C-alpha positions in Angstrom: -51.5 46.1 -61.0 -48.2 44.4 -61.6 -46.8 46.3 -58.6 -49.5 45.0 -56.3 -49.0 41.4 -57.5 -45.2 41.7 -56.6 -46.1 43.1 -53.2 -48.6 40.3 -52.5 -45.9 37.7 -53.5 -43.4 39.3 -51.1 -45.9 39.2 -48.2 -46.5 35.5 -48.9 -42.8 34.7 -48.9 -42.3 36.7 -45.8 -44.7 34.6 -43.7 -42.9 32.7 -41.0 -44.1 29.4 -39.5 -44.6 29.7 -35.7 -41.7 28.4 -33.7 -42.7 26.3 -30.7 -40.3 26.6 -27.7 -40.1 23.8 -25.1 -39.5 25.6 -21.8 -38.2 23.3 -19.1 -40.5 23.4 -16.1 -39.0 24.9 -13.0 -38.7 23.0 -9.7 -41.5 23.0 -7.2 -39.8 24.8 -4.3 -40.6 23.7 -0.8 -41.5 26.7 1.4 -41.4 26.5 5.2 -43.1 29.1 7.4 -42.9 28.8 11.2 -42.3 30.6 14.4 -41.6 29.1 17.8 -41.7 31.4 20.9 -41.8 31.3 24.6 -45.6 32.0 24.6 -47.8 29.0 25.2 -48.8 27.2 21.9 -50.0 25.6 19.8 -47.4 27.0 17.4 -47.8 26.3 13.7 -45.4 25.3 10.9 -46.8 25.7 7.4 -45.4 23.6 4.5 -46.2 24.4 0.8 -44.9 24.1 -2.7 -45.2 26.5 -5.6 -46.6 25.2 -8.9 -44.1 24.6 -11.7 -43.6 27.1 -14.5 -46.1 26.5 -17.3 -48.5 24.6 -15.1 -52.2 25.5 -15.1 -51.8 26.2 -11.4 -48.7 28.5 -11.8 -48.6 31.1 -9.1 -50.7 29.1 -6.7 -49.4 27.7 -3.4 -50.1 24.0 -2.8 -50.0 22.6 0.8 -47.6 19.8 1.6 -49.6 17.0 3.2 -48.8 14.0 5.4 -45.3 15.1 6.3 -43.6 14.1 9.6 -42.7 17.3 11.4 -40.7 17.5 14.7 -39.0 20.1 16.8 -35.9 19.0 18.6 -34.0 21.0 21.3 -30.4 20.9 22.3 -31.2 18.7 25.3 -32.5 16.0 23.0 -36.2 16.6 23.7 -38.4 15.8 20.6 -41.9 17.2 20.0 -44.1 15.9 17.1 -46.4 18.3 15.4 -49.9 17.2 14.2 -51.3 18.2 10.8 -54.6 20.0 10.8 -56.9 17.9 8.6 -59.1 20.9 8.0 -56.2 23.1 7.0 -53.8 20.8 5.2 -50.2 21.7 5.2 -50.4 23.3 8.7 -48.7 21.4 11.5 -49.3 22.3 15.1 -47.3 21.8 18.3 -49.2 20.3 21.3 -51.4 22.7 23.3 -49.3 24.7 25.8 -46.0 23.8 24.2 -43.5 26.7 24.5 -39.8 27.4 23.9 -37.4 28.0 26.8 -34.9 30.8 27.0 -31.3 29.6 26.6 -32.2 26.5 24.6 -31.7 25.9 20.8 -34.3 24.5 18.6 -34.2 22.7 15.2 -37.0 21.9 12.9 -36.9 18.6 11.1 -39.2 17.5 8.3 -39.7 14.2 6.4 -42.0 14.4 3.4 -44.4 11.6 2.5 -42.1 10.8 -0.5 -39.1 10.4 1.8 -37.1 13.6 1.4 -35.7 14.9 4.7 -35.1 18.5 5.6 -33.6 20.3 8.6 -33.2 23.8 9.8 -30.1 25.3 11.4 -30.4 25.6 15.2 -32.1 28.7 16.5 -31.1 29.8 20.0 -33.7 31.5 22.3 -32.4 34.8 23.8 -34.3 36.8 26.4 -36.3 39.8 25.4 -37.2 42.9 27.4 -40.8 43.9 28.1 -42.5 46.7 26.2 -42.9 49.5 28.8 -45.8 51.1 26.9 -47.4 51.5 23.5 -48.3 54.8 21.8 -49.5 55.6 18.3 -49.5 58.2 15.6 -51.7 58.6 12.5 -50.0 58.0 9.2 -51.5 59.3 5.9 -50.4 57.7 2.6 -51.2 59.5 -0.7 -52.3 57.2 -3.5 -51.3 58.1 -7.0 -54.4 58.8 -9.2 -56.8 58.6 -6.2 -58.5 61.5 -4.5 -58.8 59.8 -1.1 -55.5 58.9 0.6 -55.0 55.8 2.7 -54.3 56.1 6.4 -53.7 54.0 9.5 -52.3 53.8 12.9 -48.5 53.5 13.4 -47.8 51.8 16.7 -44.7 52.9 18.7 -43.1 50.9 21.5 -41.2 52.3 24.5 -38.5 49.8 25.7 -35.4 49.7 27.8 -32.7 47.8 25.8 -30.4 45.6 28.0 -26.8 46.5 27.9 -25.3 43.1 28.5 -26.2 41.5 25.1 -26.7 42.1 21.4 -30.4 42.3 20.7 -32.2 41.7 17.5 -35.9 42.6 17.5 -38.9 41.6 15.4 -42.4 42.9 16.0 -45.6 41.2 15.0 -49.1 42.7 15.0 -51.3 40.3 17.0 -55.0 40.0 17.5 -57.1 43.1 17.3 -60.5 43.5 18.9 -62.7 46.5 18.2 -66.3 47.7 18.5 -68.1 47.1 15.2 -70.9 49.4 14.2 -73.4 48.3 11.4 -76.8 49.5 10.1 -79.4 46.7 10.3 -82.0 49.3 9.7 -80.8 49.6 6.1 -80.9 45.9 5.4 -82.3 44.9 2.0 -82.8 41.4 0.7 -80.6 40.6 -2.3 -82.5 41.4 -5.5 -83.7 38.6 -7.8 -84.8 38.4 -11.4 -88.4 38.5 -10.3 -87.9 41.4 -7.9 -84.9 43.5 -9.1 -85.8 46.5 -7.0 -86.6 45.5 -3.4 -87.5 47.9 -0.6 -85.4 47.9 2.6 -86.4 45.2 5.1 -84.9 46.4 8.4 -83.7 43.9 11.0 -84.5 44.3 14.6 -81.0 43.6 15.8 -78.1 44.3 16.1 -76.0 47.4 15.4 -73.1 46.9 17.8 -70.8 43.9 18.2 -67.2 43.2 19.1 -65.1 41.9 16.2 -61.8 40.1 16.5 -59.3 40.2 13.7 -55.9 38.6 13.2 -53.9 39.8 10.3 -50.3 39.8 9.2 -47.9 42.7 9.4 -48.2 45.5 6.9 -44.5 46.0 6.4 -41.7 44.3 8.4 -40.7 45.9 11.7 -37.2 44.9 12.9 -34.3 46.6 14.7 -30.9 45.8 16.2 -29.5 47.7 19.2 -26.3 48.9 17.6 -27.4 52.6 18.0 -29.3 52.2 21.4 -27.6 49.4 23.3 -28.4 49.8 27.0 -30.7 52.8 26.4 -34.3 53.6 26.5 -35.8 54.0 23.0 -39.0 54.4 21.1 -39.4 52.5 17.9 -42.2 52.0 15.3 -43.4 48.4 15.7 -46.6 48.0 13.7 -49.1 49.5 11.4 -52.9 48.9 11.2 -54.7 50.3 8.2 -57.9 52.3 8.7 -60.5 50.7 6.5 -63.5 52.7 7.7 -64.5 49.9 10.1 -61.7 49.2 12.6 -61.5 52.7 14.2 -65.2 53.7 14.4 -65.2 53.6 18.2 -62.7 51.7 20.4 -59.9 49.5 19.1 -57.7 47.2 21.1 -54.4 46.3 19.3 -51.7 43.9 20.5 -48.0 43.8 19.6 -45.6 41.0 20.1 -41.9 41.9 20.7 -39.7 38.9 19.8 -36.0 38.3 20.2 -34.6 36.7 17.0 -31.1 35.4 16.1 -28.7 37.5 14.1 -29.2 35.1 11.2 -33.0 35.5 11.3 -32.6 39.3 11.6 -30.4 39.3 8.4 -33.1 37.3 6.6 -35.9 39.7 7.7 -33.7 42.7 6.7 -33.3 41.3 3.2 -37.0 40.7 2.8 -37.7 44.3 4.2 -35.2 45.8 1.7 -36.9 44.0 -1.2 -40.3 45.1 0.0 -39.2 48.7 0.2 -37.6 48.6 -3.3 -40.9 47.3 -4.8 -42.6 50.6 -4.0 -44.5 50.6 -0.7 -45.2 48.6 2.4 -48.3 47.3 0.8 -46.4 45.5 -2.0 -45.2 41.8 -1.7 -41.5 41.1 -2.1 -40.5 40.8 -5.8 -38.1 37.8 -5.3 -37.6 34.8 -3.0 -34.8 34.8 -0.4 -33.3 31.5 0.8 -33.7 30.8 4.5 -32.2 28.4 7.1 -33.7 25.2 5.8 -31.5 22.5 4.2 -32.2 19.4 2.3 -30.3 16.4 3.7 -30.7 14.5 0.4 -29.6 17.3 -1.9 -27.8 20.2 -0.2 -28.0 22.2 -3.4 -31.8 22.2 -3.4 -33.3 25.6 -2.7 -35.7 25.6 0.2 -37.6 28.8 0.8 -38.8 30.3 4.1 -37.3 30.4 7.6 -37.8 28.6 10.9 -37.5 31.2 13.6 -37.5 30.9 17.4 -37.4 33.6 20.0 -38.6 34.9 23.3 -41.8 36.9 23.1 -43.3 39.8 25.2 -46.7 41.2 24.5 -48.3 44.6 25.1 -51.7 46.0 24.1 -53.1 49.5 23.5 -56.6 50.9 23.3 -57.2 53.4 20.6 -60.3 55.6 21.0 -61.7 57.2 17.8 -62.4 60.5 19.5 -58.7 60.9 20.1 -57.6 60.3 16.5 -56.8 63.5 14.5 -57.7 61.8 11.2 -60.0 58.9 10.3 -61.3 57.4 7.1 -65.0 57.9 6.3 -67.2 55.3 8.0 -68.0 52.3 5.9 -71.7 51.5 6.0 -72.5 47.8 6.6 -76.3 47.4 6.0 -76.8 44.2 8.1 -76.9 42.7 11.5 -73.4 42.8 13.0 -73.7 39.2 14.2 -73.7 37.8 10.7 -70.1 39.0 10.1 -67.2 36.6 10.9 -65.6 36.6 14.3 -68.2 38.8 16.0 -69.9 38.6 19.3 -72.3 40.6 21.5 -70.4 39.5 24.6 -67.8 41.8 26.1 -64.4 40.2 25.4 -62.3 38.9 28.3 -60.1 41.6 29.9 -61.7 44.4 27.9 -60.7 47.5 29.8 -60.4 50.6 27.6 -60.4 53.1 30.6 
């Protein structure tokens, strides 16, 4: 018994009061996202701030509102961007506004609180056309899963000009595809009164066209060090097969953009971080400083990059019957018209043959 009493006293003496640590909140870093090209606008610049460390909103992105945003070229032309009141923090150029090859463009921002930021100038270099697009199926094993992921790898055929150093960036544009659903399997959502409802088929409709705009899965860039002045074929995009996009015919669009050497280095660093993190589906693990500078405090870290470049577009039709592997079809038990961005009308310039 005496031994247990000693042990209890030692445990009581060993108790330590909790130590409260005051962690200094980190800065709310301004992030600038924007791309100006030779295609007709409007083009968008997005401004946001990350929440401070320890905040209840930590990890969230907050839009920067009521800023004054302008684009200035090397000839002194100034263009004001207007904020979208329904999508705060997004600032748009006027309709039809486009960059011009040979000119340099600078983004300038004044926040509502008075801070002023500017980008370094970005010069527009010409870009060759994409001669054609092809594709191949890519299958991606998933650890711990029976079913592997898959998708379409887009491949561009281009003739690189020999009289200049070229830096390429490719973006996946708008996709339009035939959407198939099963309105005959529609069932009203169950309620507490009727937990098990019988199917209530709808009369229409099982076939629509759906339009989808999504960001790149992975970063597709190249410089012409190894193919300057030559014809080459390069992977330029990836569209994941989700069991819906490639049920029948899919029209994909790729933008080929000339970027500056500095923008290429920025994108290469982001690409390297993405690849180190594990796969093309993972976000970059750390932030990389871009070409934005605070005029009030040059030491302030501003994230993101204002890019400008010439743009050439090409599209490809992908027919499901020609694919050597597809994901199982995802059943959608509803009228296809209730889904977002769908229509029964044949899209403009739809020409799969």
